[in-house]
C-alpha positions in Angstrom: -22.4 -4.2 21.3 -18.8 -4.5 20.3 -16.4 -5.6 17.6 -13.6 -8.1 18.0 -10.0 -7.3 17.2 -7.3 -9.5 15.9 -5.8 -9.5 19.4 -9.0 -10.9 20.9 -10.1 -7.6 22.5 -13.7 -6.4 22.3 -13.9 -2.7 21.3 -16.9 -0.5 21.4 -18.8 0.0 18.1 -18.6 3.7 18.9 -14.9 3.5 18.6 -15.2 1.8 15.2 -17.8 4.4 14.0 -15.4 7.2 15.1 -12.6 5.7 13.2 -14.9 5.3 10.1 -15.9 9.0 10.4 -12.2 10.0 10.5 -11.4 8.0 7.4 -14.3 9.3 5.4 -13.8 12.9 6.5 -10.1 12.8 5.4 -10.5 10.9 2.2 -9.7 12.3 -1.2 -13.1 13.7 -2.3 -12.2 13.2 -6.0 -11.6 9.5 -5.3 -13.7 8.5 -2.3 -13.2 5.1 -0.6 -15.8 2.4 -1.2 -17.4 0.3 1.5 -15.2 -2.7 0.4 -12.1 -0.6 0.7 -13.2 0.8 4.1 -13.7 -2.8 5.3 -10.2 -3.7 4.1 -8.7 -0.6 5.8 -10.4 -1.4 9.2 -9.5 -5.1 8.9 -5.9 -4.0 8.3 -6.1 -2.0 11.5 -7.1 -5.1 13.4 -10.9 -4.8 13.5 -12.8 -8.0 12.5 -15.7 -6.4 10.7 -17.9 -7.2 7.7 -18.7 -5.0 4.7 -22.4 -5.0 5.6 -21.6 -3.7 9.0 -19.4 -0.9 7.5 -22.4 0.0 5.3 -24.8 0.1 8.3 -22.4 2.3 10.3 -21.8 4.6 7.3 -25.5 5.0 6.9 -26.0 5.7 10.6 -23.3 8.4 10.4 -25.3 9.9 7.5 -22.5 9.5 4.9 -23.7 8.7 1.3 -22.1 6.0 -0.8 -18.7 6.6 -2.4 -20.3 7.4 -5.7 -22.4 10.2 -4.1 -19.4 11.6 -2.1 -17.4 12.1 -5.2 -16.6 15.7 -6.1 -15.9 16.7 -9.6 -12.8 18.7 -10.5 
């Protein structure tokens, strides 16, 4: 399986999952990034990926939704 990029390359879904993990692990825990925002970030980096795919990958990586990742001050 792979994901297309804007340049037409096919990248491994493992690469996309690793990038997703990096983004979530370094996000502001008081203002976590939603799946829609994650999709926009990865699309901005050149990956052609749907929000539902981001949701599927996030769940496989065992990260909860943004609402549940939020930390109170």
